Backbone bond lengths (Angstrom), bond angles and torsions (degrees), N, CA, C in turn:
res aa  C-N    CA-C-N  psi(-1)  N-CA   C-N-CA  omega(-1)  CA-C   N-CA-C  phi
1 M - - - 1.459 - - 1.564 107.59 -
2 T 1.329 109.93 135.13 1.543 117.59 -178.95 1.529 109.47 -64.77
3 V 1.380 109.58 158.19 1.526 116.21 177.58 1.564 108.48 -57.05
4 T 1.309 122.26 -39.49 1.433 121.51 176.71 1.439 112.80 -60.91
5 G 1.344 117.74 -39.70 1.499 121.97 178.86 1.489 111.32 -65.03
6 V 1.311 117.77 -44.12 1.516 120.29 177.52 1.483 110.90 -62.08
7 S 1.368 118.46 -42.06 1.466 117.88 -179.90 1.553 113.38 -69.02
8 K 1.349 116.18 -30.11 1.473 117.55 172.55 1.572 111.71 -66.31
9 F 1.251 113.80 -39.44 1.546 115.84 -179.55 1.486 107.75 -66.65
10 E 1.292 115.50 -40.09 1.501 117.36 177.93 1.484 114.55 -63.37
11 R 1.328 116.81 -41.79 1.488 123.88 176.09 1.582 107.73 -63.71
12 F 1.372 117.84 -41.30 1.379 117.61 -178.20 1.534 113.25 -63.50
13 F 1.298 117.71 -46.87 1.493 121.77 179.14 1.476 111.95 -67.05
14 R 1.223 117.57 -31.36 1.596 117.79 173.19 1.576 107.80 -70.52
15 A 1.281 118.79 -46.11 1.438 120.33 179.54 1.599 113.16 -63.74
16 A 1.348 115.41 -42.32 1.449 120.59 -177.17 1.582 113.12 -69.82
17 A 1.374 116.03 -42.32 1.426 119.68 -171.82 1.520 115.55 -150.40
18 S 1.411 115.22 19.88 1.463 117.49 178.99 1.615 112.45 56.78
19 L 1.350 113.79 38.44 1.532 117.08 -174.83 1.609 103.49 -107.24
20 D 1.368 113.28 142.52 1.452 119.45 169.83 1.468 108.99 -100.94
21 V 1.436 121.14 113.25 1.336 123.49 -178.00 1.533 108.79 -106.94
22 D 1.375 117.33 150.71 1.365 121.26 174.30 1.564 111.74 -118.80
23 R 1.386 116.49 -170.31 1.520 118.30 -172.27 1.619 105.01 -64.33
24 N 1.320 120.60 -40.26 1.473 120.39 177.72 1.495 114.46 -55.64
25 D 1.339 110.32 -40.73 1.526 114.21 179.14 1.540 110.68 -69.75
26 L 1.313 116.66 -31.28 1.467 119.82 177.92 1.571 111.97 -69.00
27 K 1.252 118.04 -29.18 1.436 124.00 171.47 1.497 111.46 -66.06
28 R 1.301 112.98 -51.51 1.489 120.30 174.95 1.485 113.11 -55.45
29 Y 1.406 113.41 -43.03 1.405 117.26 -178.31 1.590 111.94 -63.73
30 G 1.301 113.90 -43.37 1.457 120.82 174.07 1.448 114.54 -51.42
31 D 1.452 116.21 -49.27 1.362 120.35 175.92 1.529 117.00 -61.46
32 F 1.288 111.82 -35.42 1.504 120.28 179.73 1.558 106.57 -64.31
33 V 1.390 113.71 -51.66 1.460 117.28 -177.78 1.530 114.69 -59.36
34 D 1.271 112.99 -40.59 1.530 120.45 -179.66 1.552 106.76 -60.99
35 A 1.264 117.08 -53.53 1.441 126.88 -175.67 1.581 108.87 -58.31
36 K 1.251 118.33 -53.42 1.434 121.48 -178.98 1.450 119.70 -65.34
37 L 1.362 112.82 -37.84 1.486 118.16 176.82 1.482 108.56 -66.08
38 Y 1.304 116.16 -43.23 1.467 122.78 176.80 1.546 111.21 -56.69
39 D 1.362 114.75 -45.64 1.484 117.64 -178.38 1.531 109.99 -63.41
40 L 1.294 116.67 -43.53 1.451 119.90 176.92 1.539 113.80 -58.28
41 L 1.343 118.19 -39.97 1.402 127.45 -178.71 1.520 109.18 -68.41
42 V 1.336 118.84 -40.84 1.398 122.24 -179.21 1.623 110.36 -61.13
43 V 1.395 112.32 -47.15 1.404 113.90 178.50 1.546 112.57 -68.52
44 G 1.382 117.72 -33.35 1.411 121.04 175.29 1.564 112.80 -65.31
45 Q 1.308 114.19 -33.60 1.476 119.82 176.39 1.567 108.43 -65.66
46 A 1.278 115.26 -40.98 1.482 121.59 -178.17 1.501 110.54 -64.64
47 S 1.347 115.37 -41.12 1.445 120.73 174.73 1.553 114.33 -62.23
48 A 1.336 115.00 -45.12 1.489 122.74 177.33 1.569 109.50 -58.87
49 K 1.257 115.68 -46.91 1.485 122.49 178.65 1.497 108.86 -60.56
50 A 1.335 121.83 -50.48 1.467 125.73 -176.72 1.537 109.18 -61.51
51 N 1.366 115.94 -28.62 1.461 116.15 -179.84 1.575 111.76 -99.18
52 G 1.376 113.67 17.13 1.448 115.82 169.81 1.564 117.42 73.00
53 R 1.426 111.38 19.48 1.469 115.18 178.12 1.496 113.04 -108.21
54 D 1.306 114.89 151.98 1.464 120.78 175.02 1.464 117.33 -86.66
55 T 1.401 114.53 -10.81 1.422 116.90 179.23 1.540 113.04 -124.66
56 V 1.356 117.27 153.99 1.426 120.70 -179.13 1.465 107.48 -94.17
57 E 1.384 115.28 123.80 1.403 123.34 179.66 1.498 109.49 -97.65
58 P 1.386 117.33 161.53 1.442 118.94 -177.12 1.535 111.50 -55.86
59 W 1.281 118.04 -38.45 1.495 120.31 -179.40 1.583 113.95 -71.19
60 D 1.298 116.91 -6.38 1.393 122.25 170.90 1.501 117.25 -77.18
61 L 1.353 114.28 -24.77 1.487 120.78 -177.45 1.542 105.40 -76.93
62 P 1.335 115.12 137.87 1.505 118.11 -173.86 1.570 109.24 -86.47
63 I 1.310 115.18 82.87 1.464 120.93 -176.79 1.548 102.16 -96.11
64 T 1.269 113.02 108.45 1.471 120.75 175.76 1.471 114.13 -72.56
65 K 1.409 120.44 167.59 1.426 122.53 176.24 1.564 111.07 -60.02
66 G 1.208 119.93 -40.73 1.411 123.93 178.76 1.428 113.98 -62.47
67 L 1.472 116.42 -46.82 1.368 116.77 178.07 1.594 115.63 -69.71
68 Q 1.352 114.92 -31.23 1.457 120.62 170.46 1.487 109.57 -53.90
69 E 1.365 117.05 -50.90 1.501 123.47 -178.97 1.501 110.04 -60.44
70 S 1.297 118.22 -35.62 1.432 118.96 177.77 1.424 112.19 -69.74
71 I 1.379 116.52 -35.66 1.487 117.00 179.65 1.470 108.37 -66.36
72 H 1.317 120.19 -33.36 1.534 125.02 -179.10 1.562 106.03 -66.05
73 R 1.334 116.31 -43.69 1.500 121.43 178.66 1.529 106.88 -66.39
74 F 1.266 120.54 -37.54 1.471 119.51 175.65 1.463 114.12 -61.90
75 R 1.263 117.68 -42.09 1.492 122.47 177.51 1.500 110.76 -55.62
76 R 1.259 115.41 -46.95 1.510 119.59 -179.40 1.548 111.20 -65.28
77 L 1.299 118.23 -44.33 1.393 124.15 178.98 1.547 109.04 -65.46
78 D 1.284 118.05 -38.61 1.449 120.39 -174.92 1.520 114.12 -66.93
79 E 1.341 116.46 -22.55 1.431 120.06 174.68 1.485 113.07 -55.98
80 E 1.369 114.80 -34.10 1.414 117.11 -174.55 1.589 109.46 -101.23
81 V 1.273 117.18 -28.61 1.470 118.77 -175.09 1.456 111.53 -93.22
82 E 1.384 119.46 -29.60 1.515 122.49 -177.65 1.472 115.33 57.02
83 L 1.394 113.38 51.02 1.503 118.33 179.24 1.504 114.18 -88.85
84 K 1.272 115.62 -19.37 1.581 116.80 -173.21 1.448 114.89 -53.60
85 P 1.409 123.19 -40.49 1.468 119.98 177.27 1.537 114.88 -59.59
86 I 1.366 116.93 -27.38 1.427 116.75 -178.30 1.438 104.44 -87.15
87 L 1.302 125.92 -31.75 1.471 126.06 173.82 1.458 111.90 -59.85
88 E 1.288 119.66 -31.68 1.468 122.26 179.25 1.539 109.63 -60.97
89 Q 1.310 118.10 -36.65 1.426 121.14 177.94 1.500 111.35 -71.08
90 L 1.313 118.72 -25.38 1.431 119.32 -178.48 1.590 112.22 -86.29
91 A 1.337 117.22 -5.96 1.444 125.74 -174.87 1.468 112.25 -78.41
92 A 1.348 120.18 10.99 1.500 116.96 179.55 1.536 106.75 -71.87
93 H 1.307 112.18 156.95 1.517 118.97 177.84 1.455 109.79 -147.03
94 P 1.352 118.35 157.26 1.521 117.65 178.05 1.559 109.41 -75.49
95 P 1.264 114.44 163.95 1.492 118.62 -176.80 1.616 108.39 -61.65
96 L 1.283 114.99 146.30 1.393 121.26 178.29 1.504 112.63 -119.79
97 D 1.363 121.34 167.19 1.431 121.97 175.59 1.509 111.48 -67.42
98 R 1.295 117.78 -30.12 1.448 123.33 179.47 1.442 106.57 -115.36
99 T 1.290 119.06 130.42 1.517 126.17 -179.57 1.499 110.04 -78.55
100 P 1.352 117.36 127.09 1.511 119.38 177.66 1.561 104.39 -73.28
101 T 1.381 113.29 144.96 1.443 119.25 177.66 1.522 109.81 -70.80
102 Q 1.252 121.83 166.96 1.505 126.69 173.56 1.513 106.77 -59.63
103 E 1.301 118.65 -42.67 1.508 119.11 -176.73 1.532 107.22 -67.48
104 A 1.305 124.02 -34.09 1.376 125.72 177.37 1.530 110.64 -64.22
105 E 1.369 112.51 -51.22 1.522 119.27 -178.42 1.583 108.49 -65.38
106 E 1.247 123.55 -28.20 1.414 122.60 -179.49 1.553 112.14 -67.73
107 R 1.391 113.73 -22.92 1.471 118.40 179.18 1.486 115.15 -85.42
108 Y 1.350 115.74 -6.08 1.480 118.04 -176.49 1.470 113.21 -61.79
109 P 1.319 121.45 -41.59 1.452 117.24 -177.07 1.533 112.27 -63.71
110 E 1.295 119.21 -40.31 1.442 121.58 -179.17 1.564 109.55 -70.52
111 I 1.360 117.15 -34.32 1.432 116.87 179.20 1.549 106.85 -71.87
112 I 1.272 121.85 -38.79 1.409 121.02 169.70 1.490 115.52 -58.41
113 G 1.368 116.74 -40.48 1.382 122.10 174.04 1.564 112.12 -58.63
114 G 1.290 116.06 -46.99 1.429 119.75 177.49 1.538 113.28 -62.01
115 L 1.341 115.46 -42.27 1.427 118.80 173.87 1.519 111.37 -61.25
116 S 1.305 120.57 -33.05 1.431 123.58 -179.43 1.525 109.67 -71.03
117 V 1.304 119.14 -44.58 1.522 122.98 174.10 1.536 108.79 -59.15
118 A 1.294 119.22 -50.02 1.474 123.24 177.27 1.526 108.69 -53.34
119 L 1.290 119.30 -43.55 1.477 124.77 -175.95 1.421 109.95 -63.30
120 A 1.366 115.22 -48.77 1.416 120.23 -173.01 1.577 111.00 -67.38
121 E 1.372 111.77 -42.87 1.505 120.83 178.47 1.540 107.10 -62.12
122 T 1.300 119.20 -39.24 1.544 121.10 -179.62 1.471 111.08 -63.70
123 F 1.402 119.02 -35.62 1.372 118.27 176.74 1.560 109.00 -62.01
124 K 1.272 116.55 -39.75 1.502 121.72 -176.72 1.495 111.39 -69.86
125 I 1.334 115.28 -33.69 1.556 118.88 177.49 1.434 110.38 -70.01
126 L 1.345 117.48 -45.93 1.500 117.91 -175.74 1.478 113.14 -80.58
127 Y 1.342 118.77 -30.61 1.446 125.70 -171.50 1.608 107.81 -132.65
128 P 1.225 120.53 70.80 1.514 121.65 -171.02 1.538 112.94 -59.93
129 D 1.396 115.23 -26.56 1.424 115.80 -173.92 1.494 111.75 -99.70
130 V 1.230 121.23 -0.17 1.497 123.94 -179.04 1.440 111.95 -80.90
131 K 1.369 115.51 128.40 1.381 122.51 179.28 1.580 111.33 -102.99
132 N 1.306 112.15 -32.31 1.527 119.24 -175.23 1.549 103.19 -127.65
133 P 1.295 118.74 99.50 1.447 121.69 179.79 1.512 114.01 -64.64
134 Q 1.386 113.46 134.78 1.438 121.32 179.68 1.524 108.54 -102.11
135 T 1.321 116.90 173.85 1.435 125.28 177.62 1.474 115.13 -43.20
136 S 1.332 115.39 -48.67 1.469 119.51 -176.65 1.488 108.30 -69.21
137 H 1.199 123.24 -33.22 1.559 124.80 173.74 1.493 109.65 -60.52
138 W 1.301 113.04 -53.27 1.519 115.76 178.96 1.425 113.82 -58.22
139 E 1.353 119.34 -41.44 1.536 121.14 178.48 1.384 111.20 -59.99
140 A 1.415 121.00 -45.30 1.390 121.88 -177.09 1.551 113.65 -70.68
141 V 1.334 116.57 -36.09 1.563 120.24 -179.32 1.479 106.52 -70.86
142 T 1.279 117.18 -45.23 1.514 116.89 -179.84 1.540 112.89 -67.92
143 A 1.351 118.75 -26.91 1.437 117.72 176.36 1.506 108.47 -69.23
144 V 1.273 120.68 -35.68 1.532 122.74 176.42 1.540 111.20 -56.60
145 F 1.377 111.06 -46.38 1.542 114.34 -178.88 1.482 110.53 -73.30
146 D 1.291 123.64 -28.62 1.396 125.76 175.48 1.475 111.98 -64.19
147 R 1.334 116.66 -30.25 1.518 119.38 176.74 1.506 112.52 -85.98
148 L 1.243 122.54 -22.97 1.399 127.55 175.10 1.421 123.54 -90.71
149 L 1.368 115.51 -32.93 1.441 119.77 179.97 1.529 109.91 -114.71
């Protein structure tokens, strides 16, 4: 990731939850985003299959009310941070049995943005005094998402 990209992520996490992240955190963040986007796509693929379609549509993705609200908060934050172009690069996914439509794929950056806001806010809920998350914090927060998504 470029220096500009790193600084945008740092600004994003500061704006979203007053967190100071470093390069190790960005690696963990990338792993988190990859895993959660894949999880959403697997469920979306199952929905498409159950409905007899060969493609995954946006409405197949299991976007909960809470994630949708996080997506809205991401849109507001992104106006000042301009992270969406970088998130487009993170939106790659492995091949699936059902191909996502272009409309579904176009939603990935904002879905990742919503996941990112929810991630940052979860750090603050679980660890209100933490400024620089450590490995144990990341493990606990990602365990919460693993059970919910």
